[in-house]
C-alpha positions in Angstrom: -74.7 -15.6 -24.9 -75.5 -18.3 -27.4 -72.6 -20.1 -29.1 -72.1 -19.2 -32.7 -71.5 -21.9 -35.3 -70.5 -22.0 -39.0 -71.7 -25.2 -40.7 -69.4 -27.1 -42.9 -70.4 -30.0 -45.2 -68.3 -32.1 -47.6 -69.0 -34.9 -50.1 -66.4 -36.7 -52.1 -67.9 -36.7 -55.6 -69.7 -34.3 -57.9 -72.4 -37.0 -58.3 -73.0 -37.0 -54.6 -73.1 -33.2 -54.6 -75.5 -33.0 -57.5 -77.9 -35.6 -56.1 -77.9 -34.1 -52.7 -76.7 -37.5 -51.3 -75.1 -36.8 -48.0 -75.3 -33.0 -48.1 -78.9 -32.8 -47.1 -78.4 -35.2 -44.2 -75.3 -33.3 -43.0 -77.2 -30.0 -43.3 -80.2 -31.2 -41.4 -78.1 -32.6 -38.5 -76.0 -29.5 -38.2 -79.0 -27.2 -38.3 -80.9 -29.2 -35.7 -77.9 -29.1 -33.3 -77.3 -25.4 -33.8 -80.9 -24.6 -33.3 -80.9 -26.3 -29.9 -77.4 -25.2 -28.8 -76.7 -21.8 -30.3 -77.0 -20.0 -33.6 -75.9 -21.0 -37.1 -74.4 -17.9 -38.7 -73.3 -19.3 -42.0 -72.8 -22.5 -44.0 -70.2 -23.7 -46.5 -69.6 -26.9 -48.5 -67.0 -28.6 -50.6 -67.4 -31.3 -53.2 -63.9 -32.8 -53.0 -62.1 -36.0 -51.9 -61.4 -36.3 -48.2 -57.7 -36.6 -49.1 -57.6 -33.2 -50.8 -56.5 -30.1 -49.1 -58.1 -27.9 -51.8 -61.1 -26.8 -49.9 -62.3 -23.3 -50.8 -65.5 -23.8 -48.7 -63.6 -24.7 -45.6 -61.2 -21.8 -46.1 -64.2 -19.4 -46.2 -65.8 -21.1 -43.2 -62.6 -20.6 -41.3 -62.4 -16.9 -42.2 -66.0 -16.3 -40.9 -65.4 -18.5 -37.8 -62.2 -16.6 -36.9 -63.8 -13.1 -37.5 -67.0 -14.0 -35.6 -65.4 -16.1 -32.9 -67.5 -19.0 -33.9 -67.0 -22.7 -34.0 -67.0 -24.9 -37.1 -69.8 -27.4 -36.8 -69.8 -30.6 -38.7 -72.0 -33.7 -38.7 -69.4 -36.4 -38.7 -65.6 -36.5 -38.5 -65.3 -38.6 -41.6 -67.1 -36.0 -43.6 -64.5 -33.5 -42.5 -61.5 -35.6 -43.3 -60.2 -39.2 -43.0 -56.6 -38.0 -42.6 -55.3 -37.5 -39.1 -52.7 -35.0 -40.4 -55.4 -32.8 -41.8 -57.4 -32.9 -38.6 -54.3 -32.1 -36.6 -53.5 -29.2 -38.9 -57.0 -27.8 -38.3 -56.7 -28.2 -34.6 -53.6 -26.1 -34.6 -55.4 -23.2 -36.3 -57.1 -22.3 -33.0 -60.6 -22.4 -34.5 -63.0 -24.5 -32.6 -64.5 -27.7 -34.1 -67.6 -29.4 -32.9 -68.7 -32.7 -34.2 
């Protein structure tokens, strides 16, 4: 059985989100990895500072990952968060994270 992934992408500013700066590169890397190693079942994104916990895209990604027994797939850890406490919180949810 192929591993299931939910892609998650984040940029810090609205300007980055509107210009595609960063999001396209994250998407491309995640899709390439998923194609070779499993199946990408859904994708979510947030345009929010890495210090913010207000992440509606991540919350939705987590719901899908939990329901489908999938792993959240991200391109780089610093695009997920720069805060160790946030990463630690996520690890305690029991949802897999692949970088």
